[in-house]
C-alpha positions as CSV (number, residue, x, y, z in Angstrom):
1,M,19.1,-5.2,-10.6
2,Y,19.8,-7.0,-7.4
3,I,22.4,-5.3,-5.1
4,C,22.1,-7.9,-2.3
5,V,21.5,-11.4,-3.6
6,C,21.4,-12.9,0.0
7,N,18.5,-10.6,1.0
8,A,17.0,-10.1,-2.5
9,I,17.4,-6.3,-2.3
10,R,17.0,-4.5,-5.6
11,D,18.7,-1.2,-6.3
12,S,15.4,0.5,-6.5
13,E,14.5,-0.6,-2.9
14,L,17.9,0.5,-1.7
15,R,17.6,3.9,-3.4
16,A,14.2,4.5,-1.8
17,A,15.5,3.4,1.6
18,A,18.5,5.7,1.2
19,R,16.2,8.7,0.9
20,R,14.2,7.9,4.1
21,C,16.8,6.2,6.3
22,P,20.1,7.9,7.5
23,G,23.2,5.9,8.2
24,D,25.4,3.4,6.6
25,P,24.4,0.2,4.7
26,D,24.0,-1.7,7.9
27,A,21.4,0.8,9.2
28,V,19.6,0.9,5.9
29,Y,19.5,-2.9,5.7
30,E,18.0,-2.9,9.2
31,A,15.4,-0.4,8.1
32,L,14.5,-2.9,5.3
33,G,14.1,-5.6,7.9
34,C,17.3,-7.6,7.2
35,R,21.0,-7.5,7.7
36,P,24.0,-8.2,5.5
37,Q,24.8,-11.8,5.1
38,C,28.0,-12.5,3.1
39,G,29.0,-8.8,2.9
40,Q,29.9,-8.8,-0.8
41,C,27.3,-6.1,-1.5
42,L,28.3,-3.6,1.1
43,D,30.8,-1.6,-1.0
44,E,28.3,-1.3,-3.9
45,A,25.5,-0.5,-1.4
46,A,27.5,2.2,0.2
47,E,28.2,3.8,-3.2
48,L,24.6,3.6,-4.1
49,L,23.5,5.3,-0.8
50,I,26.0,8.2,-1.4
51,E,24.9,8.6,-5.0
52,E,21.2,8.6,-4.1
53,R,21.5,11.0,-1.2
54,A,23.6,13.4,-3.3
55,K,20.9,13.2,-6.0
56,A,18.2,13.9,-3.4
57,A,20.1,16.9,-2.0
58,T,20.6,18.3,-5.5
59,E,16.9,17.9,-6.2
60,G,16.0,19.6,-3.0
61,L,18.2,22.6,-3.9
62,Q,16.6,22.9,-7.3
63,T,13.1,23.0,-5.9
64,A,14.0,25.5,-3.2
């Protein structure tokens, strides 16, 4: 599913970037080589980053 239509960023791309790039959606978009255009995706992107980073932290605790 597309999270950012303006930049054609899919949720899977944003989730992968969330695991390797710290920061807010603006920083993650920059790491993906783009920047927010209209801004309508930023709230959903922020929620997705929080969700994915929490999931990664939980997985890290389970493997430790």
